[in-house]
Structures are given as structure tokens and as C-alpha cells.
PyMOL Python script that loads the backbone (N, CA, C, O; Angstrom):
from pymol import cmd

cmd.read_pdbstr("""\
ATOM      1  N   MET A   1      66.563  90.119 122.124  1.00  0.00           N
ATOM      2  CA  MET A   1      66.747  90.857 120.886  1.00  0.00           C
ATOM      3  C   MET A   1      68.230  91.130 120.635  1.00  0.00           C
ATOM      4  O   MET A   1      68.696  91.034 119.500  1.00  0.00           O
ATOM      5  N   VAL A   2      68.973  91.470 121.691  1.00  0.00           N
ATOM      6  CA  VAL A   2      70.392  91.761 121.544  1.00  0.00           C
ATOM      7  C   VAL A   2      71.144  90.525 121.071  1.00  0.00           C
ATOM      8  O   VAL A   2      72.032  90.629 120.225  1.00  0.00           O
ATOM      9  N   SER A   3      70.802  89.364 121.602  1.00  0.00           N
ATOM     10  CA  SER A   3      71.508  88.140 121.208  1.00  0.00           C
ATOM     11  C   SER A   3      71.254  87.810 119.740  1.00  0.00           C
ATOM     12  O   SER A   3      72.136  87.287 119.059  1.00  0.00           O
ATOM     13  N   ILE A   4      70.058  88.113 119.254  1.00  0.00           N
ATOM     14  CA  ILE A   4      69.754  87.855 117.839  1.00  0.00           C
ATOM     15  C   ILE A   4      70.588  88.766 116.953  1.00  0.00           C
ATOM     16  O   ILE A   4      71.171  88.301 115.974  1.00  0.00           O
ATOM     17  N   SER A   5      70.661  90.073 117.278  1.00  0.00           N
ATOM     18  CA  SER A   5      71.430  90.985 116.437  1.00  0.00           C
ATOM     19  C   SER A   5      72.920  90.691 116.552  1.00  0.00           C
ATOM     20  O   SER A   5      73.646  90.841 115.570  1.00  0.00           O
ATOM     21  N   LEU A   6      73.394  90.278 117.724  1.00  0.00           N
ATOM     22  CA  LEU A   6      74.793  89.912 117.884  1.00  0.00           C
ATOM     23  C   LEU A   6      75.110  88.674 117.060  1.00  0.00           C
ATOM     24  O   LEU A   6      76.158  88.610 116.417  1.00  0.00           O
ATOM     25  N   HIS A   7      74.217  87.690 117.073  1.00  0.00           N
ATOM     26  CA  HIS A   7      74.411  86.463 116.282  1.00  0.00           C
ATOM     27  C   HIS A   7      74.444  86.801 114.789  1.00  0.00           C
ATOM     28  O   HIS A   7      75.292  86.299 114.051  1.00  0.00           O
ATOM     29  N   TYR A   8      73.521  87.649 114.355  1.00  0.00           N
ATOM     30  CA  TYR A   8      73.490  88.065 112.945  1.00  0.00           C
ATOM     31  C   TYR A   8      74.783  88.780 112.581  1.00  0.00           C
ATOM     32  O   TYR A   8      75.351  88.533 111.517  1.00  0.00           O
ATOM     33  N   SER A   9      75.256  89.669 113.461  1.00  0.00           N
ATOM     34  CA  SER A   9      76.482  90.417 113.214  1.00  0.00           C
ATOM     35  C   SER A   9      77.671  89.481 113.094  1.00  0.00           C
ATOM     36  O   SER A   9      78.519  89.667 112.221  1.00  0.00           O
ATOM     37  N   GLN A  10      77.746  88.481 113.956  1.00  0.00           N
ATOM     38  CA  GLN A  10      78.843  87.526 113.900  1.00  0.00           C
ATOM     39  C   GLN A  10      78.778  86.709 112.617  1.00  0.00           C
ATOM     40  O   GLN A  10      79.812  86.451 112.002  1.00  0.00           O
ATOM     41  N   ASP A  11      77.590  86.300 112.203  1.00  0.00           N
ATOM     42  CA  ASP A  11      77.448  85.552 110.955  1.00  0.00           C
ATOM     43  C   ASP A  11      77.864  86.410 109.767  1.00  0.00           C
ATOM     44  O   ASP A  11      78.568  85.936 108.875  1.00  0.00           O
ATOM     45  N   THR A  12      77.439  87.650 109.750  1.00  0.00           N
ATOM     46  CA  THR A  12      77.795  88.560 108.670  1.00  0.00           C
ATOM     47  C   THR A  12      79.303  88.737 108.601  1.00  0.00           C
ATOM     48  O   THR A  12      79.884  88.750 107.516  1.00  0.00           O
ATOM     49  N   CYS A  13      79.929  88.872 109.750  1.00  0.00           N
ATOM     50  CA  CYS A  13      81.374  89.042 109.808  1.00  0.00           C
ATOM     51  C   CYS A  13      82.082  87.791 109.283  1.00  0.00           C
ATOM     52  O   CYS A  13      83.025  87.890 108.499  1.00  0.00           O
ATOM     53  N   GLY A  14      81.631  86.638 109.712  1.00  0.00           N
ATOM     54  CA  GLY A  14      82.237  85.388 109.260  1.00  0.00           C
ATOM     55  C   GLY A  14      82.057  85.172 107.768  1.00  0.00           C
ATOM     56  O   GLY A  14      82.981  84.750 107.074  1.00  0.00           O
ATOM     57  N   ILE A  15      80.866  85.463 107.287  1.00  0.00           N
ATOM     58  CA  ILE A  15      80.579  85.325 105.853  1.00  0.00           C
ATOM     59  C   ILE A  15      81.470  86.278 105.063  1.00  0.00           C
ATOM     60  O   ILE A  15      82.022  85.904 104.028  1.00  0.00           O
ATOM     61  N   CYS A  16      81.611  87.504 105.548  1.00  0.00           N
ATOM     62  CA  CYS A  16      82.445  88.495 104.867  1.00  0.00           C
ATOM     63  C   CYS A  16      83.892  88.022 104.803  1.00  0.00           C
ATOM     64  O   CYS A  16      84.516  88.073 103.743  1.00  0.00           O
ATOM     65  N   HIS A  17      84.426  87.565 105.926  1.00  0.00           N
ATOM     66  CA  HIS A  17      85.819  87.095 105.939  1.00  0.00           C
ATOM     67  C   HIS A  17      86.009  85.891 105.018  1.00  0.00           C
ATOM     68  O   HIS A  17      87.046  85.755 104.369  1.00  0.00           O
ATOM     69  N   HIS A  18      85.015  85.033 104.969  1.00  0.00           N
ATOM     70  CA  HIS A  18      85.082  83.883 104.060  1.00  0.00           C
ATOM     71  C   HIS A  18      85.099  84.356 102.603  1.00  0.00           C
ATOM     72  O   HIS A  18      85.868  83.845 101.789  1.00  0.00           O
ATOM     73  N   ALA A  19      84.258  85.320 102.286  1.00  0.00           N
ATOM     74  CA  ALA A  19      84.195  85.844 100.908  1.00  0.00           C
ATOM     75  C   ALA A  19      85.511  86.507 100.517  1.00  0.00           C
ATOM     76  O   ALA A  19      85.979  86.338  99.391  1.00  0.00           O
ATOM     77  N   VAL A  20      86.107  87.255 101.431  1.00  0.00           N
ATOM     78  CA  VAL A  20      87.387  87.913 101.152  1.00  0.00           C
ATOM     79  C   VAL A  20      88.473  86.862 100.943  1.00  0.00           C
ATOM     80  O   VAL A  20      89.300  86.994 100.041  1.00  0.00           O
ATOM     81  N   ALA A  21      88.473  85.820 101.771  1.00  0.00           N
ATOM     82  CA  ALA A  21      89.462  84.744 101.620  1.00  0.00           C
ATOM     83  C   ALA A  21      89.309  84.056 100.268  1.00  0.00           C
ATOM     84  O   ALA A  21      90.303  83.738  99.616  1.00  0.00           O
ATOM     85  N   GLU A  22      88.067  83.824  99.845  1.00  0.00           N
ATOM     86  CA  GLU A  22      87.814  83.207  98.543  1.00  0.00           C
ATOM     87  C   GLU A  22      88.278  84.121  97.408  1.00  0.00           C
ATOM     88  O   GLU A  22      88.867  83.656  96.432  1.00  0.00           O
ATOM     89  N   ALA A  23      88.014  85.410  97.540  1.00  0.00           N
ATOM     90  CA  ALA A  23      88.437  86.371  96.517  1.00  0.00           C
ATOM     91  C   ALA A  23      89.962  86.392  96.410  1.00  0.00           C
ATOM     92  O   ALA A  23      90.508  86.426  95.307  1.00  0.00           O
ATOM     93  N   LEU A  24      90.644  86.372  97.548  1.00  0.00           N
ATOM     94  CA  LEU A  24      92.108  86.345  97.532  1.00  0.00           C
ATOM     95  C   LEU A  24      92.629  85.070  96.889  1.00  0.00           C
ATOM     96  O   LEU A  24      93.577  85.099  96.103  1.00  0.00           O
ATOM     97  N   PHE A  25      92.004  83.962  97.228  1.00  0.00           N
ATOM     98  CA  PHE A  25      92.396  82.677  96.644  1.00  0.00           C
ATOM     99  C   PHE A  25      92.275  82.735  95.122  1.00  0.00           C
ATOM    100  O   PHE A  25      93.167  82.296  94.397  1.00  0.00           O
ATOM    101  N   LYS A  26      91.156  83.284  94.656  1.00  0.00           N
ATOM    102  CA  LYS A  26      90.931  83.389  93.210  1.00  0.00           C
ATOM    103  C   LYS A  26      91.914  84.363  92.562  1.00  0.00           C
ATOM    104  O   LYS A  26      92.429  84.092  91.477  1.00  0.00           O
ATOM    105  N   LEU A  27      92.177  85.493  93.220  1.00  0.00           N
ATOM    106  CA  LEU A  27      93.088  86.482  92.653  1.00  0.00           C
ATOM    107  C   LEU A  27      94.508  85.944  92.516  1.00  0.00           C
ATOM    108  O   LEU A  27      95.262  86.398  91.655  1.00  0.00           O
ATOM    109  N   LYS A  28      94.877  84.991  93.350  1.00  0.00           N
ATOM    110  CA  LYS A  28      96.220  84.413  93.286  1.00  0.00           C
ATOM    111  C   LYS A  28      96.321  83.300  92.245  1.00  0.00           C
ATOM    112  O   LYS A  28      97.419  82.842  91.929  1.00  0.00           O
ATOM    113  N   ASP A  29      95.194  82.871  91.721  1.00  0.00           N
ATOM    114  CA  ASP A  29      95.158  81.784  90.737  1.00  0.00           C
ATOM    115  C   ASP A  29      95.436  82.343  89.341  1.00  0.00           C
ATOM    116  O   ASP A  29      94.677  83.180  88.852  1.00  0.00           O
ATOM    117  N   PRO A  30      96.518  81.890  88.692  1.00  0.00           N
ATOM    118  CA  PRO A  30      96.846  82.395  87.344  1.00  0.00           C
ATOM    119  C   PRO A  30      95.720  82.176  86.334  1.00  0.00           C
ATOM    120  O   PRO A  30      95.531  83.004  85.443  1.00  0.00           O
ATOM    121  N   ASP A  31      94.976  81.089  86.451  1.00  0.00           N
ATOM    122  CA  ASP A  31      93.859  80.852  85.527  1.00  0.00           C
ATOM    123  C   ASP A  31      92.773  81.912  85.702  1.00  0.00           C
ATOM    124  O   ASP A  31      92.208  82.394  84.720  1.00  0.00           O
ATOM    125  N   THR A  32      92.483  82.272  86.943  1.00  0.00           N
ATOM    126  CA  THR A  32      91.487  83.309  87.198  1.00  0.00           C
ATOM    127  C   THR A  32      91.977  84.660  86.693  1.00  0.00           C
ATOM    128  O   THR A  32      91.204  85.438  86.133  1.00  0.00           O
ATOM    129  N   GLN A  33      93.266  84.935  86.892  1.00  0.00           N
ATOM    130  CA  GLN A  33      93.834  86.183  86.400  1.00  0.00           C
ATOM    131  C   GLN A  33      93.679  86.274  84.886  1.00  0.00           C
ATOM    132  O   GLN A  33      93.318  87.323  84.353  1.00  0.00           O
ATOM    133  N   LEU A  34      93.951  85.179  84.207  1.00  0.00           N
ATOM    134  CA  LEU A  34      93.810  85.150  82.752  1.00  0.00           C
ATOM    135  C   LEU A  34      92.349  85.356  82.341  1.00  0.00           C
ATOM    136  O   LEU A  34      92.069  86.077  81.383  1.00  0.00           O
ATOM    137  N   GLU A  35      91.423  84.727  83.064  1.00  0.00           N
ATOM    138  CA  GLU A  35      89.996  84.897  82.770  1.00  0.00           C
ATOM    139  C   GLU A  35      89.589  86.358  82.913  1.00  0.00           C
ATOM    140  O   GLU A  35      88.837  86.875  82.087  1.00  0.00           O
ATOM    141  N   ILE A  36      90.075  87.026  83.949  1.00  0.00           N
ATOM    142  CA  ILE A  36      89.736  88.432  84.168  1.00  0.00           C
ATOM    143  C   ILE A  36      90.263  89.288  83.026  1.00  0.00           C
ATOM    144  O   ILE A  36      89.548  90.144  82.506  1.00  0.00           O
ATOM    145  N   ILE A  37      91.516  89.058  82.634  1.00  0.00           N
ATOM    146  CA  ILE A  37      92.103  89.818  81.525  1.00  0.00           C
ATOM    147  C   ILE A  37      91.317  89.564  80.236  1.00  0.00           C
ATOM    148  O   ILE A  37      91.055  90.492  79.471  1.00  0.00           O
ATOM    149  N   GLU A  38      90.943  88.303  79.998  1.00  0.00           N
ATOM    150  CA  GLU A  38      90.160  87.973  78.802  1.00  0.00           C
ATOM    151  C   GLU A  38      88.808  88.678  78.815  1.00  0.00           C
ATOM    152  O   GLU A  38      88.362  89.173  77.780  1.00  0.00           O
ATOM    153  N   LEU A  39      88.150  88.730  79.971  1.00  0.00           N
ATOM    154  CA  LEU A  39      86.861  89.421  80.072  1.00  0.00           C
ATOM    155  C   LEU A  39      87.021  90.912  79.800  1.00  0.00           C
ATOM    156  O   LEU A  39      86.188  91.521  79.128  1.00  0.00           O
ATOM    157  N   LEU A  40      88.084  91.489  80.320  1.00  0.00           N
ATOM    158  CA  LEU A  40      88.321  92.910  80.073  1.00  0.00           C
ATOM    159  C   LEU A  40      88.592  93.174  78.591  1.00  0.00           C
ATOM    160  O   LEU A  40      88.123  94.165  78.032  1.00  0.00           O
ATOM    161  N   LEU A  41      89.345  92.284  77.971  1.00  0.00           N
ATOM    162  CA  LEU A  41      89.616  92.443  76.535  1.00  0.00           C
ATOM    163  C   LEU A  41      88.339  92.332  75.717  1.00  0.00           C
ATOM    164  O   LEU A  41      88.155  93.072  74.750  1.00  0.00           O
ATOM    165  N   LYS A  42      87.447  91.404  76.099  1.00  0.00           N
ATOM    166  CA  LYS A  42      86.150  91.288  75.409  1.00  0.00           C
ATOM    167  C   LYS A  42      85.345  92.566  75.569  1.00  0.00           C
ATOM    168  O   LYS A  42      84.688  93.022  74.633  1.00  0.00           O
ATOM    169  N   ALA A  43      85.402  93.138  76.760  1.00  0.00           N
ATOM    170  CA  ALA A  43      84.654  94.377  77.013  1.00  0.00           C
ATOM    171  C   ALA A  43      85.166  95.509  76.137  1.00  0.00           C
ATOM    172  O   ALA A  43      84.405  96.414  75.795  1.00  0.00           O
ATOM    173  N   CYS A  44      86.435  95.476  75.769  1.00  0.00           N
ATOM    174  CA  CYS A  44      87.008  96.518  74.904  1.00  0.00           C
ATOM    175  C   CYS A  44      86.356  96.523  73.524  1.00  0.00           C
ATOM    176  O   CYS A  44      86.300  97.562  72.867  1.00  0.00           O
ATOM    177  N   ASP A  45      85.872  95.388  73.092  1.00  0.00           N
ATOM    178  CA  ASP A  45      85.255  95.312  71.768  1.00  0.00           C
ATOM    179  C   ASP A  45      83.992  96.161  71.670  1.00  0.00           C
ATOM    180  O   ASP A  45      83.570  96.521  70.571  1.00  0.00           O
ATOM    181  N   VAL A  46      83.396  96.477  72.796  1.00  0.00           N
ATOM    182  CA  VAL A  46      82.167  97.266  72.820  1.00  0.00           C
ATOM    183  C   VAL A  46      82.458  98.746  72.582  1.00  0.00           C
ATOM    184  O   VAL A  46      81.592  99.487  72.117  1.00  0.00           O
ATOM    185  N   VAL A  47      83.662  99.168  72.897  1.00  0.00           N
ATOM    186  CA  VAL A  47      84.034 100.575  72.797  1.00  0.00           C
ATOM    187  C   VAL A  47      84.464 100.875  71.359  1.00  0.00           C
ATOM    188  O   VAL A  47      85.639 100.770  71.007  1.00  0.00           O
ATOM    189  N   GLU A  48      83.493 101.246  70.552  1.00  0.00           N
ATOM    190  CA  GLU A  48      83.752 101.486  69.128  1.00  0.00           C
ATOM    191  C   GLU A  48      84.763 102.608  68.936  1.00  0.00           C
ATOM    192  O   GLU A  48      84.668 103.670  69.551  1.00  0.00           O
ATOM    193  N   GLY A  49      85.718 102.347  68.077  1.00  0.00           N
ATOM    194  CA  GLY A  49      86.723 103.351  67.776  1.00  0.00           C
ATOM    195  C   GLY A  49      87.887 103.390  68.748  1.00  0.00           C
ATOM    196  O   GLY A  49      88.922 103.990  68.459  1.00  0.00           O
ATOM    197  N   TYR A  50      87.724 102.757  69.893  1.00  0.00           N
ATOM    198  CA  TYR A  50      88.773 102.789  70.908  1.00  0.00           C
ATOM    199  C   TYR A  50      89.176 101.395  71.367  1.00  0.00           C
ATOM    200  O   TYR A  50      89.872 101.258  72.373  1.00  0.00           O
ATOM    201  N   ALA A  51      88.753 100.363  70.652  1.00  0.00           N
ATOM    202  CA  ALA A  51      89.020  98.984  71.066  1.00  0.00           C
ATOM    203  C   ALA A  51      90.509  98.698  71.198  1.00  0.00           C
ATOM    204  O   ALA A  51      90.937  98.077  72.171  1.00  0.00           O
ATOM    205  N   THR A  52      91.295  99.143  70.234  1.00  0.00           N
ATOM    206  CA  THR A  52      92.737  98.883  70.281  1.00  0.00           C
ATOM    207  C   THR A  52      93.383  99.588  71.468  1.00  0.00           C
ATOM    208  O   THR A  52      94.198  99.000  72.179  1.00  0.00           O
ATOM    209  N   LYS A  53      93.020 100.837  71.676  1.00  0.00           N
ATOM    210  CA  LYS A  53      93.569 101.581  72.816  1.00  0.00           C
ATOM    211  C   LYS A  53      93.140 100.925  74.135  1.00  0.00           C
ATOM    212  O   LYS A  53      93.942 100.792  75.059  1.00  0.00           O
ATOM    213  N   CYS A  54      91.899 100.526  74.209  1.00  0.00           N
ATOM    214  CA  CYS A  54      91.375  99.858  75.394  1.00  0.00           C
ATOM    215  C   CYS A  54      92.162  98.581  75.681  1.00  0.00           C
ATOM    216  O   CYS A  54      92.551  98.333  76.822  1.00  0.00           O
ATOM    217  N   LYS A  55      92.394  97.775  74.656  1.00  0.00           N
ATOM    218  CA  LYS A  55      93.132  96.522  74.828  1.00  0.00           C
ATOM    219  C   LYS A  55      94.568  96.779  75.267  1.00  0.00           C
ATOM    220  O   LYS A  55      95.105  96.051  76.102  1.00  0.00           O
ATOM    221  N   ASN A  56      95.182  97.804  74.710  1.00  0.00           N
ATOM    222  CA  ASN A  56      96.536  98.165  75.142  1.00  0.00           C
ATOM    223  C   ASN A  56      96.557  98.532  76.625  1.00  0.00           C
ATOM    224  O   ASN A  56      97.474  98.156  77.354  1.00  0.00           O
ATOM    225  N   LEU A  57      95.534  99.272  77.061  1.00  0.00           N
ATOM    226  CA  LEU A  57      95.438  99.638  78.478  1.00  0.00           C
ATOM    227  C   LEU A  57      95.238  98.406  79.357  1.00  0.00           C
ATOM    228  O   LEU A  57      95.813  98.310  80.441  1.00  0.00           O
ATOM    229  N   VAL A  58      94.425  97.468  78.887  1.00  0.00           N
ATOM    230  CA  VAL A  58      94.203  96.236  79.644  1.00  0.00           C
ATOM    231  C   VAL A  58      95.508  95.464  79.791  1.00  0.00           C
ATOM    232  O   VAL A  58      95.836  94.999  80.883  1.00  0.00           O
ATOM    233  N   PHE A  59      96.256  95.326  78.695  1.00  0.00           N
ATOM    234  CA  PHE A  59      97.527  94.602  78.755  1.00  0.00           C
ATOM    235  C   PHE A  59      98.537  95.317  79.655  1.00  0.00           C
ATOM    236  O   PHE A  59      99.307  94.679  80.372  1.00  0.00           O
ATOM    237  N   GLU A  60      98.520  96.649  79.606  1.00  0.00           N
ATOM    238  CA  GLU A  60      99.493  97.415  80.378  1.00  0.00           C
ATOM    239  C   GLU A  60      99.139  97.464  81.864  1.00  0.00           C
ATOM    240  O   GLU A  60     100.004  97.275  82.720  1.00  0.00           O
ATOM    241  N   TYR A  61      97.867  97.719  82.166  1.00  0.00           N
ATOM    242  CA  TYR A  61      97.485  97.964  83.557  1.00  0.00           C
ATOM    243  C   TYR A  61      96.727  96.817  84.221  1.00  0.00           C
ATOM    244  O   TYR A  61      96.663  96.761  85.449  1.00  0.00           O
ATOM    245  N   GLY A  62      96.160  95.915  83.451  1.00  0.00           N
ATOM    246  CA  GLY A  62      95.394  94.804  84.033  1.00  0.00           C
ATOM    247  C   GLY A  62      96.162  94.012  85.069  1.00  0.00           C
ATOM    248  O   GLY A  62      95.672  93.842  86.185  1.00  0.00           O
ATOM    249  N   PRO A  63      97.361  93.514  84.742  1.00  0.00           N
ATOM    250  CA  PRO A  63      98.120  92.743  85.731  1.00  0.00           C
ATOM    251  C   PRO A  63      98.467  93.554  86.985  1.00  0.00           C
ATOM    252  O   PRO A  63      98.453  93.024  88.096  1.00  0.00           O
ATOM    253  N   VAL A  64      98.777  94.834  86.801  1.00  0.00           N
ATOM    254  CA  VAL A  64      99.100  95.687  87.949  1.00  0.00           C
ATOM    255  C   VAL A  64      97.879  95.850  88.847  1.00  0.00           C
ATOM    256  O   VAL A  64      97.985  95.792  90.073  1.00  0.00           O
ATOM    257  N   ILE A  65      96.726  96.054  88.230  1.00  0.00           N
ATOM    258  CA  ILE A  65      95.489  96.214  89.003  1.00  0.00           C
ATOM    259  C   ILE A  65      95.186  94.943  89.796  1.00  0.00           C
ATOM    260  O   ILE A  65      94.765  95.024  90.950  1.00  0.00           O
ATOM    261  N   LEU A  66      95.391  93.787  89.199  1.00  0.00           N
ATOM    262  CA  LEU A  66      95.143  92.530  89.902  1.00  0.00           C
ATOM    263  C   LEU A  66      96.067  92.379  91.104  1.00  0.00           C
ATOM    264  O   LEU A  66      95.631  91.953  92.173  1.00  0.00           O
ATOM    265  N   VAL A  67      97.337  92.724  90.933  1.00  0.00           N
ATOM    266  CA  VAL A  67      98.296  92.640  92.039  1.00  0.00           C
ATOM    267  C   VAL A  67      97.917  93.626  93.139  1.00  0.00           C
ATOM    268  O   VAL A  67      97.952  93.287  94.322  1.00  0.00           O
ATOM    269  N   LYS A  68      97.558  94.839  92.750  1.00  0.00           N
ATOM    270  CA  LYS A  68      97.173  95.856  93.738  1.00  0.00           C
ATOM    271  C   LYS A  68      95.901  95.454  94.478  1.00  0.00           C
ATOM    272  O   LYS A  68      95.781  95.701  95.678  1.00  0.00           O
ATOM    273  N   ALA A  69      94.961  94.844  93.784  1.00  0.00           N
ATOM    274  CA  ALA A  69      93.732  94.374  94.431  1.00  0.00           C
ATOM    275  C   ALA A  69      94.053  93.304  95.467  1.00  0.00           C
ATOM    276  O   ALA A  69      93.502  93.306  96.568  1.00  0.00           O
ATOM    277  N   GLU A  70      94.939  92.400  95.109  1.00  0.00           N
ATOM    278  CA  GLU A  70      95.357  91.347  96.032  1.00  0.00           C
ATOM    279  C   GLU A  70      96.025  91.964  97.265  1.00  0.00           C
ATOM    280  O   GLU A  70      95.713  91.590  98.395  1.00  0.00           O
ATOM    281  N   GLN A  71      96.935  92.900  97.048  1.00  0.00           N
ATOM    282  CA  GLN A  71      97.623  93.566  98.157  1.00  0.00           C
ATOM    283  C   GLN A  71      96.641  94.326  99.039  1.00  0.00           C
ATOM    284  O   GLN A  71      96.763  94.317 100.264  1.00  0.00           O
ATOM    285  N   PHE A  72      95.675  94.977  98.420  1.00  0.00           N
ATOM    286  CA  PHE A  72      94.680  95.734  99.178  1.00  0.00           C
ATOM    287  C   PHE A  72      93.873  94.810 100.083  1.00  0.00           C
ATOM    288  O   PHE A  72      93.647  95.121 101.252  1.00  0.00           O
ATOM    289  N   LEU A  73      93.442  93.682  99.543  1.00  0.00           N
ATOM    290  CA  LEU A  73      92.661  92.743 100.340  1.00  0.00           C
ATOM    291  C   LEU A  73      93.487  92.114 101.457  1.00  0.00           C
ATOM    292  O   LEU A  73      92.949  91.781 102.513  1.00  0.00           O
ATOM    293  N   GLU A  74      94.789  91.950 101.234  1.00  0.00           N
ATOM    294  CA  GLU A  74      95.659  91.366 102.253  1.00  0.00           C
ATOM    295  C   GLU A  74      95.991  92.342 103.380  1.00  0.00           C
ATOM    296  O   GLU A  74      96.214  91.924 104.516  1.00  0.00           O
ATOM    297  N   THR A  75      96.025  93.633 103.074  1.00  0.00           N
ATOM    298  CA  THR A  75      96.480  94.607 104.067  1.00  0.00           C
ATOM    299  C   THR A  75      95.361  95.428 104.698  1.00  0.00           C
ATOM    300  O   THR A  75      95.621  96.225 105.600  1.00  0.00           O
ATOM    301  N   ASN A  76      94.142  95.253 104.249  1.00  0.00           N
ATOM    302  CA  ASN A  76      93.021  96.010 104.810  1.00  0.00           C
ATOM    303  C   ASN A  76      91.939  95.057 105.306  1.00  0.00           C
ATOM    304  O   ASN A  76      91.691  94.011 104.706  1.00  0.00           O
ATOM    305  N   ASP A  77      91.307  95.432 106.399  1.00  0.00           N
ATOM    306  CA  ASP A  77      90.195  94.644 106.914  1.00  0.00           C
ATOM    307  C   ASP A  77      88.916  95.136 106.241  1.00  0.00           C
ATOM    308  O   ASP A  77      88.186  95.969 106.780  1.00  0.00           O
ATOM    309  N   ILE A  78      88.671  94.600 105.058  1.00  0.00           N
ATOM    310  CA  ILE A  78      87.530  95.018 104.243  1.00  0.00           C
ATOM    311  C   ILE A  78      86.221  94.861 105.007  1.00  0.00           C
ATOM    312  O   ILE A  78      85.325  95.699 104.907  1.00  0.00           O
ATOM    313  N   CYS A  79      86.124  93.789 105.760  1.00  0.00           N
ATOM    314  CA  CYS A  79      84.869  93.511 106.466  1.00  0.00           C
ATOM    315  C   CYS A  79      84.558  94.591 107.513  1.00  0.00           C
ATOM    316  O   CYS A  79      83.395  94.942 107.716  1.00  0.00           O
ATOM    317  N   SER A  80      85.577  95.106 108.163  1.00  0.00           N
ATOM    318  CA  SER A  80      85.359  96.215 109.104  1.00  0.00           C
ATOM    319  C   SER A  80      85.033  97.493 108.350  1.00  0.00           C
ATOM    320  O   SER A  80      84.171  98.266 108.769  1.00  0.00           O
ATOM    321  N   LEU A  81      85.729  97.718 107.227  1.00  0.00           N
ATOM    322  CA  LEU A  81      85.450  98.918 106.427  1.00  0.00           C
ATOM    323  C   LEU A  81      84.013  98.921 105.917  1.00  0.00           C
ATOM    324  O   LEU A  81      83.393  99.978 105.803  1.00  0.00           O
ATOM    325  N   LEU A  82      83.487  97.739 105.613  1.00  0.00           N
ATOM    326  CA  LEU A  82      82.116  97.615 105.124  1.00  0.00           C
ATOM    327  C   LEU A  82      81.094  97.526 106.262  1.00  0.00           C
ATOM    328  O   LEU A  82      79.892  97.415 106.021  1.00  0.00           O
ATOM    329  N   HIS A  83      81.582  97.576 107.489  1.00  0.00           N
ATOM    330  CA  HIS A  83      80.752  97.459 108.696  1.00  0.00           C
ATOM    331  C   HIS A  83      80.053  96.104 108.797  1.00  0.00           C
ATOM    332  O   HIS A  83      78.979  95.993 109.387  1.00  0.00           O
ATOM    333  N   ALA A  84      80.678  95.069 108.212  1.00  0.00           N
ATOM    334  CA  ALA A  84      80.140  93.724 108.341  1.00  0.00           C
ATOM    335  C   ALA A  84      80.552  93.120 109.678  1.00  0.00           C
ATOM    336  O   ALA A  84      79.930  92.174 110.162  1.00  0.00           O
ATOM    337  N   CYS A  85      81.599  93.671 110.263  1.00  0.00           N
ATOM    338  CA  CYS A  85      82.075  93.213 111.565  1.00  0.00           C
ATOM    339  C   CYS A  85      82.022  94.403 112.531  1.00  0.00           C
ATOM    340  O   CYS A  85      82.224  95.556 112.148  1.00  0.00           O
ATOM    341  N   SER A  86      81.746  94.080 113.775  1.00  0.00           N
ATOM    342  CA  SER A  86      81.682  95.170 114.770  1.00  0.00           C
ATOM    343  C   SER A  86      83.055  95.499 115.311  1.00  0.00           C
ATOM    344  O   SER A  86      83.190  96.386 116.153  1.00  0.00           O
TER     345      SER A  86
END
""", "prot")
cmd.dss("prot")
cmd.show_as("cartoon", "prot")
cmd.util.cbc("prot")
cmd.orient("prot")
């Protein structure tokens, strides 16, 4: 039983690290960054009466948030924080 749970834990840890690596790869891609900003701008259209303000916030803070997310993933062991790794 212990070997099964240890094997599962190792797989979960490996899968988590792979997912984080993929997320970092995508966050560093300018095309993906543009897609994220475009999605956020589309979401602003739903906020009636505040669409312009929302879009201004996206333009002002969107790129900073993307950079901070990338830095966070690079400097923190997300998989340990999520208890995916022992």
C-alpha cells in the first residue's frame, strides 16, 4: 500500500512540475501574453458602465500582472505549496 501511495505522490509531483513548466513557457510567449490581454479586454465589455475604466486597468496593470505571475512561478515551489510533492 505504501509503494502505491508513494508512486502516486511521485506522479502527482512530476505532473505538477510539468504543468508549472508549461505555464511558465506560455507566460514568456508574447503571443500568449497578447491573447491573455485580449481576453481580459473582452471581459471588460461585460461590465456595463465601467468598460472603459476596466480596459484602462487592463492596459495599465495587465502586463505587470503577467510579469509578476512569471516571477512568482520561477521563485516559488508551487507544487510543494499545493502539497503535490512531499
